[in-house]
MARTIZA-613827 format. One line per 10 residues: number of its first residue (from 1); for each residue x, y, z of N, C-alpha, C, O. Coordinates in nm, 4 decimals. Each point is the difference from the previous one (the first is absolute). Layout:
NUM = X Y Z X Y Z X Y Z X Y Z ~ ...
END
This chain:
1 = -1.0587 -2.8036 3.5260 -0.0707 0.1172 0.0448 0.0297 0.1138 -0.0985 0.1150 0.0207 -0.0386 ~ -0.2188 0.0525 -0.0014 0.0209 0.1071 -0.0970 0.0744 0.1165 0.0642 0.0001 0.0154 0.1221 ~ 0.0635 0.0670 -0.2065 0.0730 0.1163 0.0485 -0.0928 0.0978 0.0701 0.0394 0.0623 0.0986 ~ -0.1625 -0.0477 -0.1479 -0.0962 0.0918 0.0601 -0.0349 -0.0424 0.1418 -0.0020 0.0832 0.0908 ~ -0.0254 -0.2115 -0.0708 -0.0343 -0.0498 0.1333 0.1198 0.0129 0.0926 -0.0151 0.0398 0.1155 ~ 0.1349 -0.0733 -0.1652 0.1200 0.0112 0.0810 0.0241 0.1451 0.0415 0.0312 0.0263 0.1161 ~ -0.0451 0.0677 -0.2091 0.0173 0.1412 0.0311 -0.1030 0.0441 0.1041 0.0336 0.0731 0.0932 ~ -0.1576 -0.1165 -0.1084 -0.1050 0.0337 0.0955 0.0341 -0.0517 0.1392 -0.0167 0.0725 0.0981 ~ 0.0637 -0.1957 -0.0876 0.0359 -0.0577 0.1301 0.1169 0.0743 0.0634 -0.0017 0.0271 0.1201 ~ 0.1023 0.0058 -0.1990 0.1149 0.0733 0.0514 -0.0433 0.1376 0.0505 0.0408 0.0419 0.1083
11 = -0.1237 0.0286 -0.1865 -0.0488 0.1317 0.0409 -0.0823 -0.0099 0.1275 0.0126 0.0849 0.0882 ~ -0.0962 -0.1866 -0.0774 -0.0849 -0.0166 0.1181 0.0835 -0.0196 0.1250 -0.0260 0.0636 0.1022 ~ 0.1260 -0.1504 -0.1083 0.0862 -0.0257 0.1158 0.0780 0.1263 0.0359 0.0103 0.0352 0.1175 ~ 0.0440 0.0323 -0.2171 0.0772 0.1211 0.0261 -0.0865 0.1079 0.0647 0.0454 0.0696 0.0908 ~ -0.1684 -0.0556 -0.1366 -0.0887 0.1004 0.0577 -0.0429 -0.0365 0.1409 -0.0131 0.0881 0.0850 ~ -0.0089 -0.2153 -0.0586 -0.0339 -0.0414 0.1357 0.1137 0.0307 0.0955 -0.0232 0.0434 0.1128 ~ 0.1445 -0.0653 -0.1567 0.1162 0.0284 0.0836 0.0159 0.1497 0.0213 0.0344 0.0437 0.1098 ~ -0.0593 0.0354 -0.2142 0.0219 0.1443 0.0095 -0.1203 0.0761 0.0517 0.0133 0.1187 0.0299 ~ -0.1303 -0.1803 -0.0175 -0.1226 0.0707 0.0384 0.0100 0.0728 0.1339 -0.0422 0.1154 0.0072 ~ 0.0963 -0.1765 0.1006 0.0086 0.0742 0.1256 0.0875 0.1253 -0.0132 -0.0322 0.1040 0.0576
21 = 0.1415 -0.1130 -0.1322 0.0849 0.1153 -0.0205 -0.0749 0.1084 -0.0772 0.0094 0.1182 0.0329 ~ -0.0840 -0.1592 -0.1361 -0.0710 0.0969 -0.0833 -0.1006 0.0789 0.0819 -0.0093 0.1217 -0.0161 ~ -0.0661 -0.1870 0.1034 -0.0985 0.0699 0.0811 0.0673 0.0888 0.1033 -0.0520 0.1067 0.0327 ~ 0.1663 -0.1485 0.0191 0.0676 0.0746 0.1057 0.0658 0.1271 -0.0515 0.0320 0.0880 0.0800 ~ -0.0105 -0.0750 -0.2110 0.0707 0.1161 -0.0508 -0.0875 0.1255 -0.0046 0.0529 0.1098 -0.0174 ~ -0.1839 -0.1226 0.0322 -0.0892 0.1145 -0.0086 -0.0232 0.0620 0.1368 -0.0048 -0.0695 0.1015 ~ -0.0095 0.2006 -0.1008 -0.0266 0.0746 0.1223 -0.0859 0.1203 -0.0370 -0.0298 0.0214 -0.1175 ~ -0.0096 0.0561 0.2160 -0.0729 0.1223 -0.0282 0.1017 0.1074 -0.0362 0.0856 0.0368 0.0806 ~ -0.0969 0.0128 -0.2037 0.0979 0.0944 -0.0516 -0.0708 0.0940 -0.0963 -0.0886 -0.0424 -0.0742 ~ 0.1267 0.1688 0.0748 -0.0605 0.0974 -0.0902 -0.1374 0.0420 0.0488 -0.0573 -0.0616 0.0899
31 = 0.0053 0.1672 -0.1505 -0.1298 0.0535 0.0409 -0.1082 -0.0350 -0.1010 0.0212 0.0057 -0.1211 ~ -0.1373 -0.0420 0.1736 -0.1171 -0.0199 -0.0835 -0.0592 0.1366 -0.0345 0.0228 0.0978 0.0712 ~ -0.0988 -0.0916 -0.1804 -0.0726 0.1204 -0.0414 0.0902 0.1203 -0.0261 -0.0436 0.1143 0.0138 ~ 0.1691 -0.1393 -0.0513 0.0962 0.1067 -0.0264 0.0725 -0.0288 -0.1307 0.0431 -0.1129 -0.0234 ~ -0.0293 0.2139 -0.0621 0.0748 -0.0180 -0.1238 0.1469 -0.0202 0.0336 0.0569 0.0755 0.0787 ~ 0.0045 -0.1771 -0.1381 0.1381 -0.0341 0.0307 0.0641 -0.0730 -0.1176 -0.0689 -0.0409 -0.0935 ~ 0.1999 0.0250 0.0985 0.0718 -0.0878 -0.0921 0.0717 -0.1081 0.0798 0.0738 -0.0808 -0.0563 ~ -0.0958 0.0796 0.1877 0.0659 -0.0973 0.0875 -0.0932 -0.1165 0.0307 -0.1219 0.0104 -0.0131 ~ 0.1819 -0.1205 0.0537 -0.0742 -0.1215 0.0297 -0.1029 0.0225 0.1109 0.0260 0.0700 0.0978 ~ -0.1439 -0.1315 -0.1156 -0.1050 0.0009 0.1015 -0.0328 -0.1451 0.0315 -0.0330 -0.0777 -0.0896
41 = 0.0423 0.0410 0.2180 -0.0258 -0.1390 0.0426 -0.0925 -0.0012 0.1203 0.0027 0.0908 0.0831 ~ -0.0843 -0.1946 -0.0750 -0.0799 -0.0298 0.1181 0.0113 -0.1494 0.0223 -0.0187 -0.0787 -0.0928 ~ 0.0493 0.0391 0.2161 0.0346 -0.1396 0.0280 -0.1176 -0.0957 0.0071 0.0207 -0.1209 -0.0113 ~ -0.1400 0.1676 0.0291 -0.1147 -0.0897 0.0023 -0.0273 -0.0644 0.1337 -0.0971 -0.0747 0.0122 ~ 0.1791 0.1005 0.0899 -0.0215 -0.0594 0.1313 -0.1340 0.0478 0.0540 -0.0293 0.1196 -0.0008 ~ -0.0515 -0.2137 0.0476 -0.1293 0.0330 0.0577 -0.1086 0.0275 -0.1017 -0.1083 0.0460 0.0362 ~ 0.1352 -0.0733 -0.1632 -0.1011 0.0270 -0.1029 -0.0986 -0.1143 -0.0170 -0.1005 0.0156 -0.0694 ~ 0.1268 -0.1296 0.1309 -0.0968 -0.1093 -0.0069 0.0275 -0.0970 -0.1117 0.1145 -0.0393 -0.0227 ~ -0.2199 0.0003 -0.0476 0.0059 -0.1061 -0.1003 0.0871 0.0376 -0.1194 0.0321 0.1169 -0.0217 ~ 0.0048 -0.2179 -0.0543 0.0740 0.0205 -0.1241 -0.0821 0.0863 -0.0938 -0.1199 -0.0219 -0.0169
51 = 0.1851 0.1208 -0.0446 -0.0677 0.0859 -0.0959 -0.0270 -0.0762 -0.1284 0.0933 -0.0352 -0.0722 ~ -0.2207 0.0091 0.0429 -0.0385 -0.0675 -0.1233 -0.0244 0.1079 -0.1053 -0.0995 0.0722 0.0056 ~ 0.1918 -0.0621 -0.1017 -0.0075 0.1014 -0.1033 -0.1141 -0.0319 -0.0953 -0.0051 -0.1082 -0.0585 ~ -0.0855 0.2027 0.0435 -0.1195 -0.0207 -0.0818 0.0132 0.0636 -0.1389 -0.0279 -0.0635 -0.1018 ~ 0.0705 0.1889 0.0999 0.0075 0.0717 -0.1275 0.1084 0.1076 0.0093 0.0251 0.0571 0.1061 ~ 0.0383 -0.0315 -0.2211 0.0961 0.1091 -0.0128 -0.0504 0.0886 -0.1137 -0.0256 -0.0470 -0.1108 ~ 0.0121 0.1758 0.1407 -0.0505 0.0953 -0.0987 0.1008 0.1133 -0.0174 0.0766 0.0306 0.0913 ~ -0.0773 0.0306 -0.2078 0.0829 0.1177 -0.0267 -0.0840 0.0996 -0.0783 -0.0726 -0.0367 -0.0924 ~ 0.0837 0.1658 0.1315 -0.0790 0.1030 -0.0673 0.0643 0.1362 0.0159 0.0812 0.0231 0.0896 ~ -0.1192 0.0651 -0.1778 0.0473 0.1388 0.0045 -0.0877 0.0787 0.0968 -0.1220 -0.0159 0.0023
61 = 0.1854 0.0998 0.0765 -0.0681 0.0944 0.0881 0.0494 0.1398 -0.0370 0.0899 0.0135 -0.0829 ~ -0.1470 0.0895 0.1428 0.0414 0.1365 -0.0283 0.1377 0.0258 0.0617 0.0103 0.0168 0.1215 ~ 0.0963 -0.0133 -0.2037 0.1350 0.0282 0.0461 0.0836 -0.1219 0.0348 0.1193 0.0132 0.0271 ~ -0.1794 -0.1321 -0.0271 0.0747 -0.1218 0.0324 -0.0702 -0.1227 -0.0565 -0.1188 0.0032 -0.0320 ~ 0.1947 -0.1108 0.0206 -0.0557 -0.1309 -0.0364 -0.0092 -0.0821 0.1273 0.0788 0.0199 0.0924 ~ -0.1740 -0.1118 -0.0866 -0.0244 -0.0778 0.1210 -0.0064 -0.1487 -0.0306 -0.0618 -0.0424 -0.0977 ~ 0.1280 -0.0373 0.1843 -0.0124 -0.1449 -0.0009 -0.0655 -0.0389 0.1323 0.0452 0.0411 0.1069 ~ -0.1513 -0.1200 -0.1146 -0.0720 -0.0462 0.1190 0.0091 -0.1515 0.0055 -0.0349 -0.0683 -0.0963 ~ 0.0821 0.0153 0.2099 0.0034 -0.1436 0.0247 -0.1037 -0.0269 0.1085 0.0154 0.0452 0.1135 ~ -0.1203 -0.1182 -0.1480 -0.1118 -0.0233 0.0921 0.0048 -0.1426 0.0541 0.0257 -0.0951 -0.0739
71 = -0.0509 0.0817 0.2046 0.0099 -0.1276 0.0701 -0.1335 -0.0369 0.0643 -0.0781 0.0873 0.0382 ~ 0.0529 -0.2181 -0.0267 -0.1245 -0.0453 0.0617 0.0176 -0.0387 0.1461 -0.0991 -0.0045 0.0728 ~ 0.2196 -0.0235 -0.0270 0.0198 -0.0489 0.1368 0.0999 0.0843 0.0784 0.0810 -0.0557 0.0740 ~ -0.0840 0.1831 -0.0873 0.0899 0.0873 0.0748 0.1207 0.0430 -0.0802 0.0412 -0.0663 -0.0952 ~ 0.0147 0.1793 0.1360 0.1150 0.0572 -0.0694 0.1285 -0.0647 0.0493 0.0249 -0.0023 0.1205 ~ 0.0574 -0.0504 -0.2110 0.1259 -0.0625 0.0415 0.1095 0.1038 0.0216 -0.0182 0.1180 -0.0301 ~ 0.1321 -0.1631 0.0826 0.1172 0.0845 0.0040 0.0443 0.0273 -0.1427 -0.0325 -0.0757 -0.0915 ~ 0.1072 0.1849 0.0729 0.0396 0.0356 -0.1363 0.1252 0.0850 0.0018 0.0331 0.0634 0.1003 ~ 0.0362 -0.0633 -0.2137 0.1154 0.0857 -0.0227 -0.0111 0.0539 -0.1419 -0.0217 -0.0758 -0.0946 ~ 0.0368 0.2080 0.0801 -0.0115 0.0662 -0.1298 0.1266 0.0827 -0.0197 0.0328 0.0848 0.0830
81 = 0.0384 -0.1098 -0.1936 0.1245 0.0731 -0.0238 0.0385 -0.0044 -0.1473 -0.0440 -0.0869 -0.0753 ~ 0.1276 0.1831 0.0362 0.0551 -0.0034 -0.1342 0.0947 -0.1191 -0.0108 0.0637 -0.0390 0.0978 ~ -0.0554 -0.0175 -0.2164 0.0861 -0.1147 -0.0255 0.0534 0.0105 -0.1424 -0.0416 0.0866 -0.0770 ~ 0.1335 -0.1752 0.0437 0.0589 0.0003 -0.1350 -0.0092 -0.1389 -0.0604 0.0052 -0.0999 0.0717 ~ -0.0192 0.0935 -0.2063 0.0029 -0.1299 -0.0651 0.1406 -0.0573 0.0041 0.0939 0.0735 0.0306 ~ -0.0759 -0.1989 -0.0593 -0.0967 -0.0931 -0.0583 -0.0949 -0.0562 0.1063 0.0303 -0.0009 0.1193 ~ -0.1475 -0.0466 -0.1677 -0.1002 -0.0617 0.0858 -0.0155 -0.1460 -0.0393 0.0094 -0.0356 -0.1174 ~ -0.0331 -0.0479 0.2174 -0.0128 -0.1441 -0.0215 -0.1261 -0.0517 0.0674 -0.0552 0.0651 0.0887 ~ 0.0099 -0.1832 -0.1315 -0.1191 -0.0614 0.0580 0.0270 -0.0645 0.1352 -0.0741 -0.0895 0.0408 ~ 0.1766 0.1320 0.0286 0.0280 -0.0446 0.1356 0.0855 0.1064 0.0662 0.0977 0.0455 -0.0595
91 = -0.1320 -0.0041 0.1828 0.0821 0.1002 0.0676 0.1268 -0.0584 0.0612 0.0855 0.0747 0.0476 ~ -0.0722 -0.2063 -0.0483 0.1145 -0.0661 0.0601 0.1135 -0.0053 -0.1020 -0.0151 -0.0612 -0.1058 ~ 0.1271 0.1237 0.1359 0.1102 0.0106 -0.0964 0.0622 -0.1342 -0.0367 0.0586 -0.0126 -0.1076 ~ -0.0698 -0.0874 0.1936 0.0618 -0.1292 -0.0306 -0.0885 -0.0879 -0.0879 0.0496 -0.0945 -0.0614 ~ -0.1789 0.1235 0.0542 -0.0908 -0.0829 -0.0811 -0.0827 0.0870 -0.0937 -0.1214 -0.0178 -0.0109 ~ 0.1860 0.1104 -0.0558 -0.0711 0.0906 -0.0904 -0.0771 -0.0757 -0.1063 0.0482 -0.0975 -0.0576 ~ -0.1679 0.1448 0.0337 -0.0784 -0.0535 -0.1099 0.0327 0.0781 -0.1258 0.1006 0.0708 -0.0050 ~ -0.1849 -0.0832 -0.0967 0.0233 0.0729 -0.1247 -0.0032 0.1517 0.0221 -0.0657 0.0495 0.0916 ~ 0.1366 0.0215 -0.1760 0.0028 0.1457 0.0036 -0.1347 0.0546 -0.0454 -0.0634 -0.0559 -0.0894 ~ 0.0199 0.1657 0.1516 -0.1286 0.0621 -0.0315 0.0247 0.1415 -0.0517 0.0700 0.0781 0.0645
101 = -0.1262 -0.0450 -0.1792 0.0127 0.1341 -0.0577 -0.1209 0.0826 0.0426 -0.1144 -0.0444 -0.0104 ~ 0.1421 0.1651 0.0582 -0.1054 0.0907 0.0424 0.0263 0.1357 -0.0633 0.1119 0.0509 0.0056 ~ -0.2152 0.0077 -0.0661 0.0134 0.1297 -0.0652 0.0285 0.1078 0.1033 -0.0598 0.0010 0.1076 ~ 0.1514 0.0899 -0.1405 0.0258 0.1130 0.0878 0.1447 0.0439 -0.0003 0.0893 -0.0714 -0.0458 ~ -0.0684 0.1922 0.0988 0.1332 0.0570 0.0174 0.0406 0.0006 0.1463 0.1180 0.0140 0.0323 ~ -0.2154 -0.0291 0.0557 0.0205 -0.0049 0.1440 -0.0982 -0.1035 0.0543 -0.1045 -0.0241 -0.0604 ~ 0.1377 -0.0373 0.1746 -0.0808 -0.1119 0.0481 -0.0199 0.0054 0.1507 0.0900 0.0378 0.0750 ~ -0.2076 -0.0759 -0.0332 -0.0342 -0.0127 0.1426 -0.0297 -0.1466 0.0269 -0.0718 -0.0647 -0.0762 ~ 0.1277 0.0126 0.1853 -0.0321 -0.1352 0.0457 -0.0964 0.0118 0.1176 0.0220 0.0786 0.0922 ~ -0.1287 -0.1577 -0.0967 -0.0949 -0.0094 0.1113 0.0067 -0.1429 0.0510 -0.0451 -0.0930 -0.0669
111 = 0.1022 0.0760 0.1871 0.0071 -0.1313 0.0646 -0.1137 -0.0093 0.1011 -0.0161 0.0883 0.0843 ~ -0.0617 -0.1939 -0.0927 -0.1086 -0.0255 0.0948 0.0348 -0.1277 0.0741 0.0161 -0.1047 -0.0626 ~ -0.0040 0.1109 0.1946 0.0332 -0.1217 0.0724 -0.1146 -0.0354 0.0934 -0.0728 0.0868 0.0480 ~ 0.0586 -0.2171 -0.0232 -0.1198 -0.0579 0.0606 -0.1176 0.0285 -0.0926 -0.1076 0.0411 0.0434 ~ 0.1312 -0.0640 -0.1716 -0.1008 0.0275 -0.1023 0.0014 -0.1105 -0.1042 0.0972 -0.0744 -0.0134 ~ -0.2075 0.0655 -0.0603 -0.0084 -0.0933 -0.1116 -0.1070 0.0474 -0.0979 -0.0927 0.0723 0.0365 ~ 0.1077 -0.1140 -0.1591 -0.1006 0.0239 -0.1027 -0.0478 -0.1325 -0.0566 -0.0498 -0.0067 -0.1124 ~ 0.0657 -0.1009 0.1931 -0.0351 -0.1354 -0.0442 -0.0879 -0.0678 0.1052 0.0122 0.0266 0.1195 ~ -0.1001 -0.1140 -0.1661 -0.0865 -0.0729 0.0932 0.0689 -0.1267 0.0501 0.1164 -0.0248 -0.0315 ~ -0.1898 -0.0559 0.1105 0.0582 -0.1214 0.0586 0.0417 -0.1026 -0.1047 0.0775 -0.0904 0.0312
121 = -0.1263 0.1017 -0.1537 0.0400 -0.0885 -0.1098 0.1107 0.0620 -0.0852 0.0296 -0.0494 -0.1088 ~ 0.0317 0.1578 0.1580 0.1075 0.0706 -0.0680 -0.0455 0.0647 -0.1307 0.0804 0.0232 -0.0903 ~ -0.2097 0.0054 0.0813 -0.0541 0.0650 -0.1193 0.0007 0.1518 0.0208 -0.0387 0.0492 0.1060 ~ 0.0829 0.0234 -0.2077 0.0027 0.1457 0.0054 -0.1412 0.0536 0.0216 -0.0925 -0.0370 -0.0723 ~ 0.0758 0.1241 0.1718 -0.1313 0.0577 0.0286 -0.0008 0.1519 -0.0165 -0.1014 0.0646 0.0264 ~ 0.2133 -0.0076 -0.0696 0.0122 0.1456 -0.0077 -0.0231 0.0499 -0.1415 0.0544 -0.0549 -0.0958 ~ -0.1355 0.1593 0.0831 -0.0158 0.0686 -0.1273 0.1086 0.1064 -0.0081 0.0106 0.0845 0.0888 ~ 0.0696 -0.0879 -0.1940 0.1124 0.0912 -0.0174 -0.0153 0.0813 -0.1277 -0.0611 -0.0471 -0.0959 ~ 0.1162 0.1696 0.0932 0.0032 0.0748 -0.1262 0.0802 -0.0788 -0.1034 0.1007 -0.0623 0.0336 ~ -0.1441 0.0651 -0.1563 0.0677 -0.0738 -0.1065 0.0556 0.0948 -0.1044 -0.0658 0.0960 -0.0401
131 = 0.1884 -0.1242 -0.0036 0.0592 0.0745 -0.1106 0.0401 0.1419 0.0361 0.0076 0.0363 0.1173 ~ 0.0178 0.0433 -0.2208 0.0439 0.1381 0.0160 -0.1155 0.0864 0.0493 -0.1098 -0.0043 -0.0556 ~ 0.1350 0.0830 0.1606 -0.1045 0.0851 0.0568 0.0021 0.1397 -0.0603 -0.1045 0.0642 -0.0106 ~ 0.2219 -0.0165 -0.0289 0.0172 0.1304 -0.0634 -0.0694 0.1122 0.0766 -0.0686 0.0836 -0.0588 ~ 0.0874 -0.0829 0.1911 -0.0460 0.1109 0.0820 0.1081 0.1082 -0.0035 0.1081 -0.0253 -0.0532 ~ -0.1325 0.1436 0.1073 0.1026 0.1047 -0.0052 0.1367 -0.0439 0.0556 0.1031 0.0401 -0.0540 ~ -0.1002 -0.1223 0.1617 0.1294 -0.0472 0.0497 0.0080 -0.1523 0.0051 0.1073 -0.0558 -0.0229 ~ -0.2157 -0.0120 0.0517 0.0036 -0.1465 0.0099 -0.0153 -0.0625 -0.1385 -0.0957 0.0279 -0.0721 ~ 0.1919 -0.1128 0.0366 -0.0066 -0.0722 -0.1272 -0.0482 -0.1436 0.0170 -0.0720 -0.0522 -0.0851 ~ 0.1119 -0.0123 0.1958 -0.0337 -0.1412 0.0176 0.0029 -0.0365 0.1485 0.0813 0.0518 0.0765
141 = -0.1717 -0.1420 -0.0374 -0.0033 -0.0575 0.1345 0.0016 -0.1510 -0.0188 -0.0907 -0.0565 -0.0612 ~ 0.1943 -0.0089 0.1140 0.0128 -0.1435 -0.0244 0.0369 -0.0739 0.1282 0.0939 0.0379 0.0700 ~ -0.1690 -0.1441 -0.0401 0.0368 -0.0873 0.1115 0.1078 -0.0938 -0.0499 -0.0186 -0.0696 -0.0999 ~ 0.1329 0.0675 0.1699 0.1080 -0.0882 -0.0426 0.0198 -0.1164 0.0960 0.0761 -0.0925 -0.0284 ~ -0.1454 0.0975 0.1433 0.0208 -0.1081 0.0964 -0.1205 -0.0114 0.0929 -0.0541 0.1010 0.0448 ~ 0.0120 -0.2251 -0.0160 -0.1057 -0.0278 0.0971 0.0208 -0.1414 0.0519 -0.0479 -0.0968 -0.0591 ~ 0.1196 0.0861 0.1697 0.0306 -0.1316 0.0555 0.0417 0.0155 0.1451 0.0654 0.0981 0.0356 ~ -0.1024 -0.1931 0.0479 0.0448 -0.0070 0.1390 -0.0259 0.1307 0.0753 0.0881 0.0506 0.0695 ~ -0.2082 0.0031 -0.0836 -0.0447 0.1214 0.0710 0.0747 0.1268 -0.0398 -0.0006 0.0978 0.0747 ~ 0.0645 -0.0982 -0.1906 0.0647 0.1197 -0.0522 -0.0523 0.0258 -0.1411 0.0040 -0.0878 -0.0863
151 = -0.0529 0.2093 0.0648 -0.0462 0.0428 -0.1320 0.0821 0.1222 -0.0384 0.0172 0.0916 0.0804 ~ 0.0338 -0.0903 -0.2043 0.0818 0.1124 -0.0467 -0.0581 0.0527 -0.1315 -0.0220 -0.0752 -0.0950 ~ -0.0019 0.2060 0.0926 -0.0410 0.0704 -0.1214 0.1100 0.0975 -0.0375 0.0655 0.0585 0.0864 ~ -0.0459 -0.0416 -0.2177 0.0878 0.1041 -0.0518 -0.0879 0.0956 -0.0797 -0.0812 -0.0423 -0.0823 ~ 0.0984 0.1709 0.1077 -0.0759 0.1034 -0.0700 0.0984 0.0774 -0.0867 0.0931 0.0628 0.0506 ~ -0.1148 -0.0681 -0.1822 0.0850 0.0712 -0.0952 -0.0507 0.1415 -0.0198 -0.1177 0.0214 -0.0290 ~ 0.2080 0.0759 0.0448 -0.0349 0.1417 -0.0090 0.0738 0.0681 -0.1146 0.1089 -0.0427 -0.0384 ~ -0.1678 0.1477 -0.0155 0.0678 0.0798 -0.1016 0.1167 0.0761 0.0613 0.1053 0.0129 -0.0624 ~ -0.1235 0.0381 0.1853 0.1035 0.0808 0.0641 0.0009 -0.0239 0.1502 -0.1026 -0.0330 0.0595 ~ 0.2186 0.0499 0.0006 0.0147 -0.0125 0.1454 -0.0518 0.1290 0.0640 0.0648 0.1045 -0.0043
161 = -0.1824 -0.1155 0.0630 -0.0646 0.1128 0.0679 -0.0400 -0.0469 0.1393 -0.0052 -0.1204 0.0250 ~ -0.0233 0.2135 0.0662 -0.0419 -0.0408 0.1338 -0.1270 -0.0864 -0.0030 -0.0855 0.0136 -0.0875 ~ 0.0773 -0.1026 0.1865 -0.1172 -0.0852 0.0177 -0.0525 0.0181 0.1416 0.0686 0.0539 0.0869 ~ -0.1923 -0.1003 -0.0651 -0.0653 0.0099 0.1306 -0.0686 -0.1329 0.0273 -0.0665 -0.0554 -0.0876 ~ 0.0829 0.0037 0.2107 -0.0613 -0.1266 0.0409 -0.1084 0.0295 0.1029 0.0224 0.0736 0.0961 ~ -0.1404 -0.1319 -0.1175 -0.1118 0.0162 0.0933 -0.0581 -0.1362 0.0333 0.0012 -0.0909 -0.0830 ~ -0.0519 0.0771 0.2044 -0.0718 -0.1201 0.0429 -0.1447 0.0394 0.0240 -0.0280 0.0926 0.0762 ~ -0.0642 -0.1631 -0.1415 -0.1422 0.0295 0.0140 -0.0738 -0.1242 0.0499 0.0470 -0.1125 -0.0170 ~ -0.1626 0.1343 0.0785 -0.0789 -0.1105 0.0564 -0.1394 -0.0054 -0.0623 -0.0463 0.0957 -0.0621 ~ -0.0185 -0.2095 0.0803 -0.1397 -0.0243 -0.0408 -0.0268 0.0249 -0.1478 -0.0756 0.0918 -0.0319
171 = 0.1326 -0.1673 -0.0582 0.0857 -0.1168 0.0179 0.1469 0.0412 0.0194 0.0378 0.1141 -0.0265 ~ 0.0436 -0.2092 0.0731 0.1417 0.0248 0.0224 0.0680 0.0265 -0.1340 -0.0112 -0.0797 -0.0932 ~ 0.0825 0.1933 0.0845 0.0676 0.0371 -0.1244 0.1345 0.0632 0.0288 0.0155 0.0766 0.0951 ~ 0.0814 -0.1098 -0.1787 0.1278 0.0693 -0.0026 -0.0026 0.0842 -0.1260 -0.0222 -0.0517 -0.1095 ~ 0.0449 0.1816 0.1247 -0.0069 0.0939 -0.1118 0.1380 0.0616 -0.0189 0.0613 0.0475 0.0956 ~ -0.0125 -0.0486 -0.2198 0.1274 0.0635 -0.0323 -0.0268 0.0978 -0.1136 -0.0439 -0.0386 -0.1083 ~ 0.0714 0.1661 0.1354 -0.0202 0.1080 -0.0974 0.1349 0.0427 -0.0562 0.1019 -0.0057 0.0689 ~ -0.1024 0.0486 -0.1954 0.1219 0.0429 -0.0694 -0.0252 0.1338 -0.0649 -0.0909 0.0135 -0.0819 ~ 0.1709 0.0864 0.1177 -0.0163 0.1325 -0.0596 0.0237 -0.0055 -0.1503 0.0788 -0.0808 -0.0491 ~ -0.1488 0.1687 -0.0233 0.0191 0.0109 -0.1450 0.1267 0.0744 -0.0289 0.0346 0.0200 -0.1164
END
């Protein structure tokens, strides 16, 4: 058996074992639609179907940069908070994948639970920003994990400034703004 297949099997088993704990750690915390530097979480209870991530966009707005995560099947639970490198292709500390480099001096992690960006054949279905964005504060948006109903994005920023989390409907969107 190749090392890649063995690593994949080990990661899969470890994530299956840890999945109930991972979902249980989220709760409703922090305020939506408010500038903050503290963690903002929503547990996703009662939100319905798994959030199928369709597209992730980033753009400059007047006074802030914006990242929009758009879903086709409802908004999943989420947690948005500052984090520190190093970053790996697996959130599980016992089965870390390769290290991932992300441009920036400060970083935000966006965890989406009960979410996926892959179809039933495990094919990526999400359009993501590619490469350096060079916005006033956002330098890079990178998905580092999408497995077992957990999707993790890291957003590389030029500076640690307040952010704001919003939930929008029709279509379902999670919006994270970053002050310049």
